[in-house]
C-alpha positions in Angstrom: 33.5 -12.8 -13.4 30.4 -10.7 -14.3 30.9 -8.5 -17.4 29.6 -4.9 -17.0 27.5 -3.7 -19.8 28.6 -0.7 -21.8 26.4 1.6 -23.9 26.7 3.9 -26.9 24.3 6.8 -27.7 23.6 7.4 -31.4 22.1 10.6 -32.9 21.4 9.3 -36.4 20.3 6.1 -38.1 23.5 6.1 -40.2 25.6 5.7 -37.0 23.8 2.5 -35.8 25.8 -0.8 -35.9 25.2 -2.9 -39.0 23.6 -5.7 -37.0 21.1 -3.4 -35.1 18.1 -5.1 -36.8 19.1 -8.5 -35.4 17.3 -7.2 -32.3 15.3 -4.4 -34.1 13.4 -7.0 -36.1 11.7 -8.2 -32.9 9.8 -4.8 -32.7 9.3 -2.7 -35.8 9.3 0.4 -33.6 13.0 -0.2 -32.6 14.1 -1.0 -36.2 16.4 1.1 -38.4 13.5 1.6 -40.8 11.3 3.2 -38.1 14.1 5.4 -36.9 14.6 6.6 -40.4 10.9 7.8 -40.3 11.6 9.6 -37.1 14.6 11.3 -38.5 12.7 12.6 -41.5 9.4 13.5 -39.8 9.5 13.5 -36.0 7.4 16.2 -34.3 9.2 19.5 -34.3 9.5 19.6 -30.5 11.1 16.1 -30.3 14.7 15.0 -30.4 15.4 11.2 -30.7 18.5 9.3 -29.6 19.1 5.5 -30.0 21.0 3.5 -27.4 23.0 0.4 -28.0 24.0 -1.9 -25.1 27.1 -4.0 -25.4 28.6 -7.0 -23.6 32.2 -7.9 -24.7 31.7 -5.7 -27.8 28.6 -7.6 -28.8 25.3 -5.7 -29.2 22.9 -7.2 -26.6 20.3 -4.5 -26.2 18.7 -1.6 -28.2 16.5 1.3 -26.9 15.1 4.6 -27.9 15.0 7.9 -26.0 13.0 11.0 -26.8 13.4 14.5 -25.6 10.3 16.7 -25.6 10.4 20.5 -25.4 6.8 21.4 -24.4 7.6 25.1 -24.7 7.4 24.7 -28.5 3.8 23.6 -28.4 1.0 26.0 -29.5 -1.4 24.1 -27.3 -1.7 21.0 -25.1 -5.1 20.1 -26.6 -8.2 22.3 -26.5 -11.0 20.0 -25.4 -10.8 20.7 -21.6 -11.2 24.4 -20.8 -11.3 24.2 -17.0 -9.2 25.4 -14.1 -7.4 22.1 -13.8 -6.3 22.3 -17.5 -5.0 25.8 -16.9 -3.1 24.7 -13.8 -1.7 21.7 -15.7 -0.5 24.1 -18.5 1.1 26.5 -16.0 3.0 23.7 -14.1 4.1 22.0 -17.3 5.4 25.2 -18.9 7.3 26.3 -15.8 8.5 23.2 -14.0 8.3 20.3 -16.5 8.7 21.6 -20.0 11.8 19.5 -20.8 11.0 15.8 -20.6 13.5 13.0 -21.4 11.9 9.6 -21.8 13.1 6.1 -22.4 10.3 4.9 -24.7 8.2 6.3 -27.4 5.7 9.1 -26.7 4.0 8.6 -30.0 2.9 5.0 -29.2 1.3 3.0 -26.4 3.0 -0.1 -24.9 6.5 -1.3 -24.2 8.4 0.1 -27.2 11.3 1.3 -25.2 13.9 -1.5 -25.6 14.7 -5.1 -26.7 17.4 -7.1 -24.9 19.0 -10.3 -26.1 18.7 -13.4 -23.9 22.4 -13.1 -22.9 21.6 -10.3 -20.4 18.9 -9.9 -17.8 16.2 -7.2 -18.2 17.1 -5.8 -14.8 20.8 -5.2 -15.8 19.7 -3.8 -19.2 17.3 -1.3 -17.5 20.0 -0.3 -15.0 22.4 0.5 -17.9 19.7 2.5 -19.6 19.3 4.5 -16.4 23.0 5.3 -16.6 22.6 6.4 -20.2 19.9 8.9 -19.2 22.5 10.7 -17.1 24.7 11.1 -20.1 21.8 12.3 -22.2 20.9 14.9 -19.5 24.5 16.2 -19.7 24.3 16.3 -23.5 21.1 18.5 -23.4 22.5 20.7 -20.7 25.5 21.4 -22.9 23.1 22.9 -25.5 21.2 24.9 -22.9 18.3 22.5 -22.4 18.0 21.4 -18.8 16.0 18.2 -18.4 13.3 18.7 -15.8 11.7 15.2 -15.8 13.2 11.8 -16.7 10.7 9.0 -17.3 10.6 5.4 -18.4 7.1 4.8 -19.8 4.4 2.2 -20.6 5.2 -1.0 -18.8 2.8 -3.8 -17.7 2.6 -5.0 -14.1 4.9 -7.8 -15.1 7.5 -5.5 -16.6 7.4 -3.3 -13.4 9.2 -6.1 -11.4 12.3 -5.3 -13.4 12.4 -1.7 -12.0 12.8 -2.7 -8.3 16.6 -2.0 -8.3 18.1 0.6 -6.0 18.6 3.1 -9.0 14.8 3.7 -9.1 14.2 4.4 -5.4 13.7 8.1 -6.0 11.4 7.6 -8.9 7.7 8.0 -8.7 5.8 5.0 -10.0 2.7 6.3 -11.9 -0.2 4.6 -13.6 -1.7 6.2 -16.6 -4.7 5.5 -18.9 -4.8 1.8 -19.9 -3.7 0.4 -23.2 -6.7 -1.1 -25.0 -5.7 -4.4 -26.4 -7.8 -6.7 -28.5 -6.8 -10.4 -28.5 -8.0 -12.3 -31.6 -9.5 -15.7 -30.8 -8.2 -18.7 -32.6 -11.7 -19.7 -33.7 -12.3 -16.5 -35.6 -11.5 -16.9 -39.2 -13.7 -14.2 -40.7 -15.5 -11.0 -39.6 -18.7 -13.0 -39.4 -17.2 -15.3 -36.7 -16.5 -12.2 -34.6 -20.0 -10.8 -35.2 -21.5 -14.2 -34.2 -19.6 -14.1 -30.9 -21.3 -10.8 -29.8 -24.3 -10.7 -27.6 -27.5 -9.3 -29.2 -27.0 -5.7 -27.9 -23.6 -5.4 -29.5 -24.6 -7.3 -32.7 -27.3 -4.6 -33.0 -24.7 -1.9 -32.4 -22.7 -3.4 -35.3 -25.6 -3.5 -37.7 -26.7 0.0 -36.8 -23.2 1.4 -37.3 -22.9 -0.4 -40.7 -26.2 0.9 -41.8 -25.3 4.5 -40.8 -22.2 4.3 -42.9 -24.0 3.5 -46.2 -22.8 5.9 -48.9 -19.2 6.0 -47.4 -16.6 4.4 -49.6 -13.4 3.0 -47.9 -10.3 3.0 -50.1 -6.8 1.7 -49.4 -4.5 4.6 -50.2 -1.1 4.2 -51.9 1.9 6.6 -51.6 0.8 8.8 -54.5 -2.7 9.1 -53.0 -1.3 10.0 -49.6 0.8 12.7 -51.3 -2.2 13.9 -53.3 -4.5 14.3 -50.3 -1.7 15.5 -47.9 -3.3 18.8 -47.0 -6.8 17.3 -46.3 -5.2 14.4 -44.3 -3.3 16.8 -42.1 -6.4 19.0 -41.5 -8.4 15.9 -40.5 -5.7 14.6 -38.2 -5.0 18.1 -36.7 -8.7 18.6 -35.9 -8.8 15.3 -33.9 -5.5 16.0 -32.2 -6.4 19.6 -31.3 -9.6 18.3 -29.6 -7.8 15.7 -27.5 -7.8 16.3 -23.7 -4.0 16.4 -23.6 -1.2 16.5 -26.2 2.6 16.7 -25.9 3.3 16.8 -29.7 1.8 17.3 -33.1 2.8 15.3 -36.2 4.5 17.0 -39.1 2.5 17.3 -42.4 4.8 14.8 -44.2 4.6 12.2 -41.5 2.2 9.7 -43.2 4.0 10.1 -46.6 7.4 9.3 -45.0 5.8 6.3 -43.2 4.5 4.8 -46.4 7.7 5.5 -48.4 9.7 3.7 -45.7 7.6 0.9 -44.4 5.7 0.2 -47.6 3.3 -2.7 -47.1 3.8 -2.7 -43.3 2.0 0.6 -43.1 -1.6 0.7 -44.2 -3.6 3.8 -44.9 -7.3 3.7 -45.4 -9.3 6.7 -46.6 -13.1 7.2 -46.2 -14.9 9.1 -48.9 -18.3 10.6 -49.1 -19.4 12.0 -52.5 -15.7 11.7 -53.6 -14.6 13.9 -50.7 -12.1 12.5 -48.1 -13.9 12.8 -44.8 -11.8 10.4 -42.6 -8.8 8.1 -42.5 -7.1 5.6 -40.2 -3.7 3.9 -40.2 -2.4 0.5 -39.2 1.1 -0.8 -38.7 2.1 -4.5 -39.0 4.4 -5.5 -36.1 5.0 -9.2 -36.2 1.8 -11.0 -35.3 0.4 -7.8 -33.9 -1.4 -4.9 -35.5 -0.8 -1.5 -34.0 -3.5 1.1 -34.7 -1.8 4.5 -35.4 -3.2 8.0 -35.9 -6.5 8.8 -37.5 -8.6 11.8 -38.5 -12.1 12.6 -39.4 -14.6 15.4 -40.2 -16.6 15.8 -36.9 -19.9 16.5 -38.5 -19.8 13.3 -40.7 -18.3 11.2 -37.8 -21.3 11.8 -35.6 -23.9 11.2 -38.2 -22.3 8.2 -39.8 -20.8 6.6 -36.7 -17.5 6.8 -38.6 -15.1 6.1 -35.7 -17.0 3.0 -34.7 -17.0 1.7 -38.3 -13.2 2.3 -38.4 -12.8 0.1 -35.3 -14.9 -2.7 -36.9 -12.9 -2.4 -40.1 -9.6 -2.7 -38.2 -10.9 -5.8 -36.5 -12.2 -7.4 -39.7 -8.8 -6.8 -41.4 -6.8 -8.2 -38.5 -8.9 -11.4 -38.3 -8.9 -11.9 -42.1 -5.1 -11.6 -42.2 -4.5 -13.9 -39.3 -3.0 -11.5 -36.7 -3.1 -12.4 -33.1 -3.7 -9.1 -31.4 -4.6 -5.5 -32.1 -3.1 -2.7 -30.0 -5.9 0.0 -29.9 -3.8 2.2 -27.5 -5.3 4.6 -25.1 -8.1 7.2 -25.6 -11.8 6.5 -26.4 -11.7 3.7 -23.9 -15.4 3.0 -23.6 -16.1 2.8 -27.4 -13.1 0.5 -27.8 -14.3 -1.6 -24.9 -17.8 -1.9 -26.7 -16.1 -3.7 -29.6 -14.2 -6.1 -27.4 -10.9 -4.4 -26.5 -9.6 -5.0 -22.9 -7.8 -2.5 -20.7 -4.3 -3.3 -19.7 -2.8 -1.2 -16.9 0.3 0.7 -17.9 2.9 2.0 -15.5 5.9 4.4 -15.7 8.7 5.7 -13.5 9.5 9.4 -13.3 12.0 11.6 -11.5 12.2 15.4 -11.3 15.7 16.9 -11.5 14.9 19.3 -8.6 15.0 17.1 -5.5 12.6 19.4 -3.6 10.0 19.2 -6.4 10.7 15.5 -6.7 9.5 14.8 -3.2 6.1 16.3 -4.1 5.7 14.6 -7.5 3.4 11.8 -5.9 1.0 14.6 -4.8 1.3 16.8 -7.9 1.2 14.2 -10.8 -2.3 12.7 -10.1 -3.8 16.2 -10.1 -2.3 16.8 -13.6 -3.7 13.6 -15.3 -6.9 14.3 -17.3 -9.8 12.5 -15.5 -11.4 9.9 -17.7 -14.7 8.5 -16.5 -15.6 5.4 -18.4 -17.4 2.1 -18.0 -15.9 -1.2 -19.2 -18.2 -3.2 -21.6 -18.2 -6.9 -22.3 -19.8 -7.4 -25.7 -19.1 -11.2 -26.0 -21.4 -14.1 -25.2 
């Protein structure tokens, strides 16, 4: 006889089962340690819940859900000042300001769930869908009606697991690709990577490195991150504010909490010019993968010194030297990431509006809200 899965929704890290990390260790973004970071420094418009799936009282699946209140945002990003951006803002504020998602809105990729081998992905996802109904009731009881429920960031292969009848009313959408960088087995050093580039992109590398002369890169420790916290936040906020679209802003203490909690699994690099911090980037070790995280820079210096491109090369060099298999460069800045060798991976999601009349029109409305990104894929390798 088939056992039905049950689930439990947790509000705090302390409530999680002791053996949570048996599954959480497979993805750092579903571990107790990462959830501790969210508890201490999640964006102010975000509420997180953690979902445990059980079979015969055994923990067989773990997942994260996030509730976003877009009414609390001062802006959705100021880069695009056009009619479309104004329409998007109006629709989001009035019809889609409360979003419940299974997954992580602060990251790119499948960081929604991990299931054990004792259950199928299809039954695990079906159970998570049931849990979203419970979460919607929870939020309704505190006066927050969920407008949109979404499962986000799945590859084409993952999508096959969403074909069940419980997703028939969901709109399958495709958003900007995740830029991933596979590290070749034959690369042992940064020079191996440079040697594999065609002349045009070797020249780009040399030009970027020459432009960056005078900039000093430093690995920052916890006390440094605390010391430069104001500047770090200003540099981050400037980049975030100028993005085409934002659904949250980090808290000022976010990077400090990250370093305190993840220690050596979280890397913070500062870029200095004449002893002044003019940029930074962050990396997270996740098994054999490196995830790039948030960064910030002074715009005037970034242009003149090709700082962003140099950061990408530094991330590649570090990951090769340390023997990682892949870098997740996430979305945004697609063309420049492509020029260093990152490949686009299509990402899909499933969404449903709580108003059945609006839900019918989501396939027409949603594509009009997505910021248009025109870019050309590059292939820098021989």
